[in-house]
Structure formats: structure tokens, C-alpha cells
C-alpha positions as CSV (number, residue, x, y, z in Angstrom):
1,X,0.0,0.0,0.0
2,X,1.4,3.4,-1.0
3,X,1.8,6.0,1.7
4,X,-0.7,8.7,2.5
5,X,1.5,11.4,1.0
6,X,2.0,9.5,-2.2
7,X,-1.8,9.1,-2.6
8,X,-2.4,12.7,-1.7
9,X,0.0,13.8,-4.4
10,X,-1.7,11.6,-7.0
11,X,-5.1,12.9,-6.1
12,X,-3.9,16.5,-6.1
13,X,-2.5,15.9,-9.6
14,X,-5.7,14.2,-10.8
15,X,-8.0,16.7,-9.3
16,X,-6.2,19.8,-10.5
17,X,-5.7,18.0,-13.9
18,X,-9.4,17.7,-14.1
19,X,-9.8,21.4,-13.6
20,X,-7.1,22.1,-16.2
21,X,-8.8,19.9,-18.7
22,X,-12.1,21.4,-18.1
23,X,-10.6,24.9,-18.6
24,X,-8.9,23.9,-21.8
25,X,-12.2,22.7,-23.3
26,X,-14.0,25.7,-22.0
27,X,-12.8,27.9,-24.9
28,X,-13.3,31.5,-23.9
29,X,-15.8,30.5,-21.2
30,X,-16.9,33.4,-19.0
31,X,-15.4,36.0,-21.3
32,X,-17.3,34.7,-24.4
33,X,-20.0,36.8,-26.0
34,X,-22.4,33.9,-25.5
35,X,-21.9,33.7,-21.7
36,X,-21.8,37.5,-21.3
37,X,-25.2,37.9,-23.0
38,X,-26.9,35.3,-20.7
39,X,-29.2,36.4,-17.9
40,X,-27.5,35.0,-14.8
41,X,-28.8,34.4,-11.4
42,X,-28.7,37.5,-9.1
43,X,-26.7,35.3,-6.6
44,X,-23.9,34.5,-9.2
45,X,-20.7,35.2,-7.3
46,X,-17.9,37.3,-8.8
47,X,-15.5,35.4,-11.1
48,X,-12.6,35.2,-8.6
49,X,-14.8,33.2,-6.2
50,X,-15.0,30.3,-8.7
51,X,-11.2,29.9,-8.8
52,X,-10.9,30.2,-5.0
53,X,-13.8,27.8,-4.5
54,X,-12.5,25.1,-6.9
55,X,-9.0,25.4,-5.4
56,X,-10.3,24.8,-1.9
57,X,-12.6,22.0,-3.0
58,X,-9.9,20.1,-4.9
59,X,-7.4,20.4,-2.0
60,X,-10.0,19.1,0.5
61,X,-11.2,16.4,-1.9
62,X,-7.6,15.2,-2.5
63,X,-7.1,14.9,1.3
64,X,-10.4,13.0,1.5
65,X,-9.5,10.6,-1.2
66,X,-6.0,10.0,0.3
67,X,-7.6,9.3,3.7
68,X,-10.5,7.2,2.5
69,X,-8.5,4.9,0.3
70,X,-6.2,3.9,3.2
71,X,-6.7,0.6,4.9
72,X,-9.5,-0.8,2.7
73,X,-9.9,-4.2,1.2
74,X,-9.0,-4.4,-2.5
75,X,-12.7,-4.9,-3.5
76,X,-13.8,-1.7,-1.7
77,X,-10.8,0.3,-2.9
78,X,-11.6,-0.7,-6.5
79,X,-15.2,0.5,-6.0
80,X,-14.1,3.8,-4.5
81,X,-11.6,4.3,-7.4
82,X,-14.4,3.5,-10.0
83,X,-16.8,6.0,-8.4
84,X,-13.9,8.6,-8.2
85,X,-13.3,8.1,-11.9
86,X,-17.0,8.7,-12.6
87,X,-16.7,11.9,-10.5
88,X,-13.6,12.9,-12.4
89,X,-15.2,12.4,-15.8
90,X,-18.4,14.3,-14.9
91,X,-16.3,17.2,-13.5
92,X,-14.3,17.5,-16.7
93,X,-17.3,17.0,-18.9
94,X,-19.4,19.9,-17.5
95,X,-17.2,22.8,-18.8
96,X,-17.1,21.9,-22.5
97,X,-20.8,20.9,-22.4
98,X,-21.8,24.3,-20.9
99,X,-19.3,26.7,-22.3
100,X,-18.2,25.1,-25.6
101,X,-21.3,23.2,-26.8
102,X,-23.8,25.6,-25.0
103,X,-25.9,22.6,-24.0
104,X,-27.2,24.2,-20.8
105,X,-29.7,21.5,-20.0
106,X,-27.2,18.7,-20.6
107,X,-24.7,20.5,-18.4
108,X,-27.4,20.7,-15.7
109,X,-27.9,17.0,-16.0
110,X,-24.2,16.4,-15.8
111,X,-23.7,18.6,-12.7
112,X,-26.7,17.0,-11.0
113,X,-25.2,13.5,-11.6
114,X,-21.9,14.8,-10.2
115,X,-23.7,16.0,-7.1
116,X,-25.2,12.5,-6.6
117,X,-21.7,11.0,-6.8
118,X,-20.4,13.5,-4.3
119,X,-23.3,12.7,-2.0
120,X,-22.1,9.1,-2.1
121,X,-18.6,10.3,-1.0
122,X,-20.1,12.6,1.6
123,X,-22.1,9.7,3.0
124,X,-19.1,7.3,3.0
125,X,-17.0,10.0,4.6
126,X,-19.3,10.8,7.4
127,X,-19.9,7.0,8.0
128,X,-16.1,6.6,8.6
129,X,-15.4,9.9,10.4
130,X,-16.9,13.3,10.7
131,X,-13.6,14.8,9.5
132,X,-13.8,12.9,6.2
133,X,-17.3,14.2,5.7
134,X,-16.2,17.8,6.4
135,X,-13.6,17.4,3.7
136,X,-16.3,16.6,1.1
137,X,-18.8,19.2,2.4
138,X,-17.3,22.2,0.4
139,X,-17.6,20.2,-2.8
140,X,-21.2,19.3,-2.1
141,X,-22.3,22.8,-1.1
142,X,-20.5,24.3,-4.1
143,X,-22.3,21.9,-6.4
144,X,-25.7,22.9,-5.0
145,X,-24.8,26.5,-5.7
146,X,-23.6,25.6,-9.2
147,X,-26.7,23.6,-9.9
148,X,-28.9,26.6,-8.9
149,X,-26.8,28.9,-11.2
150,X,-27.0,26.4,-14.1
151,X,-30.7,25.8,-13.6
152,X,-31.4,29.6,-13.5
153,X,-29.6,30.1,-16.8
154,X,-31.5,27.2,-18.3
155,X,-34.9,28.4,-17.1
156,X,-34.6,32.2,-17.6
157,X,-32.8,32.1,-21.0
158,X,-34.9,29.3,-22.4
159,X,-31.9,27.3,-23.7
């Protein structure tokens, strides 16, 4: 079994890699004419909050994954890694779906699925230790906010 610090480094690389991939496929993203012309929710945070939030989330989630994958049977570890891979894929997929393809409803579906997956990690974390659950909580809360923002754009802009 690899050490905690090795697992933490791997998850930091994977999680920040997911953010980087999402950003690459975002195109112009928030600066694009398409996004600028959308009617956004009044509670949409300023742009810098997104970067700060995702940085915090990925650090906490990396610690969570490094902790939770310690001292597990191989069968359970494989299950956790599989669910993590689904989370990773959904996280990467949202940006190009929303910003590049402009498929707002599909992006809403993707981020809702991502939230369900994170709910699983939140449940498993709390079941093992409150500290583990607290490490996933920022991800879960941010996804609820992101779902509300995505849903508002879909409903108000009719796209």
C-alpha cells in the first residue's frame, strides 16, 4: 500500500488536472459573448470566487481521497476508485458541455449527476469519520450553488 503522502500527491494531480482539462475545453468561457449575454442568477458570485472555491474544493477532496483509500480491502478500494473516476469524468465534462457546446440543460444533467456522486462520498466519509465528511462538504455545497446557477440560466434564458 502506498503511503498517504503519495496518494495525496496523486489525487492532487488528478483533481487539478481535471480542472485544467475542463478549462482547456471551456474555450473563452466566461469571457465569451455567449456567456456574457446570458441572464444570470442574481446570486452569481464574482469570477474570482470560482477559482478560489475550486482550489479549496480540490485540496479538500484530495485529502479526503487519500484518507478514505487507506486501509481498505481491494474490493472496496476498486469500488471507490471507480466512483472517483466517474466523478472525475463528470467534473471534466461539465465545462465543455456548458461553455463550448452551449448545452445548458445537458450541463445541468451532468452537474446533477456529479452532485449525486459527491453525495455518495459525503455519506461514506461521514460514515467513517466526521472529519472525512467535512472534507467533502465544500464540494457538495458548491455543487448545490452551481446547480442553482446552471438551472437559473436554463430556465430564464430558455436554452
